[in-house]
Steps between C-alpha positions, in 0.01 A plus 500: 500500500768747403785621713534482876450875529719540809818411687336238726442158345160338524675163531624414851868405457474244784275292275728492196641175367661630184523820292628502143565837336539505122626837381458408134503222247256291704348181365182452293314397814456868589265703281354850486824635647760716327772557756572322831314215670501400868392142568407453870434169679372476856608220731268249663404504866656264754367147447621359832430760772325826584713814467431866572685827456439859610684800353535862609719749316511857375276415208218336693395190685369158403529129540441159351386151590548167325459133559418154365176403327342155459753295699795632307335485155507874480562828679344839563656843542357847577661837564396863537683833528391857577697825495481755783743766375207719396366496860836594651575780254142618522546556873813700416308715255652351184267431208510315168594164657343190339332224698523146367427143592491154348389145578608164355349153517633182342371143529671199344360147488622180332206349313718199421874419485505658153259795533514804728234771531591850623270788597644850528351839589683833530315814614648850527377851581660843498364846584634853528332824609605853413350737758441858394727649764784266403446573131529873563819449701645294215403757236250272330194633313269218611436240768309173514506124554617191315406139575579176315430130543660204323420130524609185322355155574539173315555127485796313352520129420844342469485162320795260471408276210826301508866557591549706179177692464312737733261791461365802687140616447360805676176698511509842666294815553656841569360846551621847591300807596603860543332822610673835477319822591653847536365845590629844410645692794363831382128409514482131618332401172566148360796525267541138396303182573589156366366150570661201330432128508706243311457123511634195322424131486794289384530135398859389455663166417872422464648158427860382546634195314853361532554283194853407604809670642548701178143589403230676699164648402275757667159601364172644620232768465336788682150648464415818684186714514562856609234756598549863589263772624636856513292796624678833535415869527720805426385842622531803275831689526721760331794346313854640477405709196219671689222325309203352689461119481147370570424223749476144374340179627582164343360153558708245311445123486713237333509121483743289301639151460874430488605154381850367458685175436870417517749224434871483589752235401825465692790319336834410662726361223769450765527562870630855494270650233123553531273664245129579536276578202161648580189625319204682646168614351274760664155629403332815642127512427450873558708611201501155331879485495693172468875485553760227456806537722807285430756464781853355516746467787834322545732424789855368471674385817874554467550358851281394796501861621521705178250526212425708190132580444318653205138554401277650235127540476198697377259630764158662485288661770141619473410862572373544860123479536469845652622659174306264272178576684540878461454503120381259229762649271770330704395170345702608197822539697766237459595299805845595632779272378854438621789290368748381761868429437662362816858402568668448834751322719406294803750415771442318830750615759452185707 
């Protein structure tokens, strides 16, 4: 649902299992992205005993609990955090401090020795208030309030079909809301008022097949329905040229389907050289665009600790819904495109 929008992560770092950051040249498994990708995995809860943790720091307070589920067949894990910096600085007369909080819940259960079902929910909220007195002290022309909510919930099924083939299938629902309302200091009249609601339902499947030690295959698909509602009001004002600009009220709605499929083939002709050939196809229903994106990456290990890496690929990203919803003419715009050329050295010190 776009960028994080702040310096505090919605994801609790105590729950992380693995984070992969791809600055460019990423594989065909990632679509509708033009620059970097962050792939985050959360760990499971403790399957053998009950654990708890409480935290208190300058940023806020929170805690988490976890334990076994179904006689060791699964686990559960919950956590919540809340900031209090806004309360402290508010008592000191300091304004413009955001308030934020988040909650996580994860349940994992083994349906069988070869199938594991995971439920995940992540909820986050942030608010900030600009009081009139503080706005005047800061030299601002307006004051107001901002509030936002984000939530993602979903199920994932991990299936081990045999010792060479496994798959991940997930179904998720995400939404984000935002309300931003400001008033002019001079007369306390509403200057700007915006309400947004974005949601998406995503079905994703990825399969991993190891043919032998030299040949591997990855393939899958993703279908996503995105909906956006954008209501915003601009009050009349005088622009920098001294000309009056009338007030405007817009109510924009948009709904689109994004579908994509990918396949990647990894070949290791000998132990030190690995090459991955990928192809991805993406379709955006709103502007009826279809793109094919070839990808290629190679890694050559000169020693156990030193490697040469290179990559190339074509990447497309759809125009954000907020802009598409504001004008039908934007259907004619081309989707942004990037071509990556990547080369680098990798060295493990130990």
